[in-house]
ZANUTI-661946 format. One line per 10 residues: their letters; for each residue x, y, z of C-alpha. Coordinates in steps of 0.05 Angstrom, whole numbers, plus 5000, padded with zeros to 4 digits. Example, Ala and Ser with C-alpha at 12.3 -4.5 7.8 and 13.67 -1.06 7.14 Angstrom:
as) 5246:4910:5156  5273:4979:5143
END
This chain:
mgsrekgtet) 6815:2389:5422  6814:2463:5430  6783:2508:5485  6717:2543:5493  6735:2591:5548  6734:2666:5528  6769:2712:5575  6755:2719:5647  6689:2717:5688  6668:2764:5741
ksqntdfcgk) 6670:2741:5812  6605:2713:5840  6567:2739:5902  6567:2704:5970  6534:2636:5981  6470:2662:6012  6442:2705:5956  6379:2723:5990  6370:2798:5974  6422:2800:5919
avatrdayga) 6414:2804:5843  6459:2750:5815  6461:2703:5757  6436:2634:5774  6499:2604:5747  6537:2645:5799  6494:2618:5854  6506:2548:5826  6581:2555:5830  6581:2579:5902
allelgkrne) 6528:2528:5923  6568:2469:5891  6630:2491:5927  6594:2491:5994  6561:2423:5979  6629:2394:5960  6656:2413:6029  6598:2377:6063  6594:2317:6019  6654:2277:5995
kvvvldadls) 6612:2237:5947  6599:2299:5902  6641:2300:5839  6638:2350:5782  6646:2343:5707  6647:2399:5655  6657:2404:5580  6713:2454:5576  6668:2511:5602  6684:2512:5677
gstktakfak) 6696:2587:5679  6630:2602:5647  6588:2551:5684  6623:2567:5749  6647:2498:5764  6718:2525:5766  6707:2544:5838  6696:2470:5856  6754:2450:5811  6803:2495:5848
tfpdrffnmg) 6784:2470:5915  6774:2397:5899  6818:2382:5836  6818:2307:5849  6740:2307:5848  6735:2351:5782  6739:2325:5711  6746:2368:5649  6719:2322:5594  6736:2373:5539
iaeqdligta) 6688:2388:5481  6655:2317:5486  6586:2323:5515  6571:2249:5501  6631:2228:5540  6611:2279:5596  6545:2240:5604  6572:2172:5598  6630:2183:5649  6580:2217:5698
gglsltgkip) 6535:2157:5693  6593:2110:5706  6614:2150:5767  6544:2146:5793  6550:2071:5792  6608:2075:5841  6569:2112:5893  6589:2182:5871  6540:2240:5863  6561:2272:5795
fastfavfqt) 6542:2342:5775  6555:2350:5700  6555:2421:5670  6559:2454:5605  6517:2501:5564  6443:2482:5557  6445:2479:5482  6502:2430:5482  6482:2387:5540  6410:2375:5516
graweqirqt) 6424:2375:5443  6490:2340:5432  6481:2288:5486  6406:2274:5484  6413:2203:5465  6465:2189:5521  6418:2224:5570  6360:2181:5549  6395:2114:5541  6449:2116:5595
lcysglnvkl) 6420:2161:5649  6345:2157:5648  6334:2087:5622  6377:2062:5677  6354:2112:5730  6425:2136:5744  6436:2187:5799  6467:2243:5756  6453:2316:5762  6455:2353:5696
vathagvtvg) 6463:2428:5712  6465:2470:5647  6477:2543:5643  6469:2596:5589  6396:2577:5572  6346:2622:5537  6354:2686:5496  6388:2723:5553  6452:2689:5534  6454:2750:5492
edgashqale) 6505:2766:5437  6529:2695:5429  6466:2687:5386  6420:2634:5361  6472:2577:5360  6480:2583:5436  6410:2602:5458  6373:2540:5480  6299:2549:5472  6281:2476:5466
dialmrviph) 6317:2444:5524  6258:2441:5576  6218:2404:5522  6275:2356:5505  6287:2337:5579  6213:2338:5601  6194:2285:5548  6244:2233:5575  6218:2183:5626  6248:2188:5696
mtvivpcdgf) 6276:2257:5685  6262:2312:5734  6265:2383:5707  6278:2445:5748  6285:2519:5732  6302:2562:5792  6281:2637:5789  6335:2669:5830  6401:2658:5864  6369:2643:5933
etkqvidaia) 6325:2589:5902  6383:2561:5860  6426:2546:5921  6366:2510:5953  6356:2470:5888  6427:2446:5886  6423:2424:5960  6357:2388:5947  6377:2347:5886  6443:2323:5917
dydhpvyvrl) 6396:2283:5964  6350:2263:5909  6370:2193:5879  6343:2207:5809  6368:2239:5744  6357:2314:5745  6362:2371:5694  6369:2441:5725  6367:2499:5677  6407:2562:5695
grskvppvmp) 6419:2630:5661  6478:2675:5646  6447:2743:5663  6437:2771:5734  6365:2765:5759  6333:2802:5817  6317:2766:5883  6244:2749:5888  6235:2692:5936  6222:2708:6010
edyrfeigka) 6276:2694:6062  6234:2638:6094  6223:2602:6030  6243:2529:6025  6247:2494:5959  6215:2427:5950  6220:2385:5886  6151:2382:5853  6122:2441:5893  6105:2508:5865
ftfgigrdvt) 6107:2573:5905  6044:2617:5900  6054:2690:5910  5979:2699:5900  5918:2675:5860  5888:2733:5819  5811:2734:5810  5824:2759:5740  5889:2726:5719  5944:2684:5749
iiatglmvai) 6011:2683:5716  6049:2616:5721  6121:2631:5708  6188:2597:5713  6261:2620:5717  6278:2693:5704  6205:2703:5681  6182:2701:5752  6210:2769:5766  6182:2795:5702
alqaaellqk) 6112:2765:5719  6113:2800:5788  6125:2866:5753  6069:2851:5705  6022:2833:5762  6037:2901:5793  6022:2937:5729  5956:2899:5721  5936:2914:5792  5946:2989:5776
ngldagvinm) 5903:2982:5716  5845:2950:5753  5857:2875:5741  5868:2828:5800  5933:2789:5784  5970:2734:5819  6034:2698:5806  6060:2627:5816  6133:2607:5813  6132:2539:5778
stikpldtha) 6207:2522:5789  6196:2446:5779  6170:2436:5709  6169:2360:5719  6137:2335:5760  6090:2392:5750  6051:2416:5815  5983:2400:5784  5949:2420:5849  5976:2492:5843
vlkaakgskl) 5955:2496:5771  5886:2471:5781  5875:2516:5843  5896:2577:5800  5850:2553:5743  5792:2549:5790  5803:2616:5821  5821:2658:5757  5786:2676:5691  5852:2671:5655
ivtaeehsii) 5918:2632:5663  5982:2660:5629  6045:2618:5628  6111:2655:5621  6177:2624:5603  6244:2641:5569  6234:2580:5523  6192:2559:5465  6118:2554:5483  6118:2487:5448
gglggavsev) 6133:2433:5499  6156:2475:5555  6119:2504:5616  6063:2528:5570  6053:2458:5541  6056:2424:5610  6004:2471:5641  5959:2468:5580  5960:2391:5581  5936:2392:5655
lsescpthlr) 5883:2443:5641  5857:2408:5579  5847:2344:5615  5824:2368:5682  5798:2439:5683  5789:2474:5616  5808:2545:5625  5826:2607:5581  5901:2603:5570  5953:2648:5539
rigtrdtfgc) 6025:2627:5533  6085:2678:5536  6147:2650:5507  6185:2643:5440  6142:2621:5382  6172:2568:5338  6233:2607:5323  6308:2610:5337  6341:2665:5378  6388:2720:5352
sgspdelikl) 6443:2763:5375  6431:2822:5419  6436:2847:5490  6391:2809:5540  6343:2866:5551  6335:2878:5475  6320:2804:5464  6269:2802:5521  6232:2857:5486  6243:2830:5415
fglssedivk) 6213:2761:5432  6154:2789:5472  6176:2767:5540  6174:2836:5577  6126:2854:5632  6094:2902:5584  6082:2843:5535  6048:2802:5591  6005:2863:5607  5986:2871:5534
tvesffkeyh) 5967:2799:5528  5923:2802:5590  5889:2866:5574  5875:2844:5503  5841:2780:5529  5796:2820:5575  5776:2869:5523  5750:2808:5482  5722:2775:5548  5680:2837:5564
sddsv) 5658:2848:5491  5636:2775:5478  5581:2747:5523  5596:2678:5497  5666:2677:5532
END
């Protein structure tokens, strides 16, 4: 069957993560271990990537509750579904591109059609997978999961929020897809923050622009908002960590208070956060919208920082997009 593991992984941070820059996959591994200690119903499955997805920590402590399914994502999903029918709470992990691509039919037919209580927690999403290149950079996974009935889709923005997401979905009796990353991300959520499925967190509504971001793009959006403020534009940011069900109230509140809405995601602008927000706005509150994300393209090999810039996902790219809009806005009375 072969093995996917490549070398050793660095040790993760502690289980709190508030104030620490960590990869969301590291926060997942630590949170899963703590959850396993509290809840004996939790079982974990992996597709021969436990060192990379960080489920290896759980496997070492609870070997009788861990299942390495090998390079067989369809079996991973089917077995997780079967375990859920026995009263277990399965967490199934692999890379995002494999989980949502290779096993899409099983996720649809076995999990969502039957409403099985399985938690799909995929790591290594987006272009910041880095040098592994296009074959391993999932830029379509949010769209693939969002379109399936009964599926909940969550993309935490930092380690602190990731820990809370894992705790929350363990008590949520529905299929869930959680999208995590490989690279370290800075902490952005306040210490008193409490995650709720389907609820966005609003850092602020900007009179000129509000940036609705998800995942690692939240930190980048906050940087962009600071730059825009210095340049004389009032900017706000919303962390839309739950993509489905989308917090439409937060979207519409931002749309009514801002001249421009910008969405920011490390994912294709087709079918992801940008698509979800534009659907709400077009039906309920037509608003000027610009979408930051990859544009109908595959990824490529490079360092995470290089790829963020290459695909136009940097804070400077957000600033350019916003400023370009307002140049047109002020020069055209019809806008």
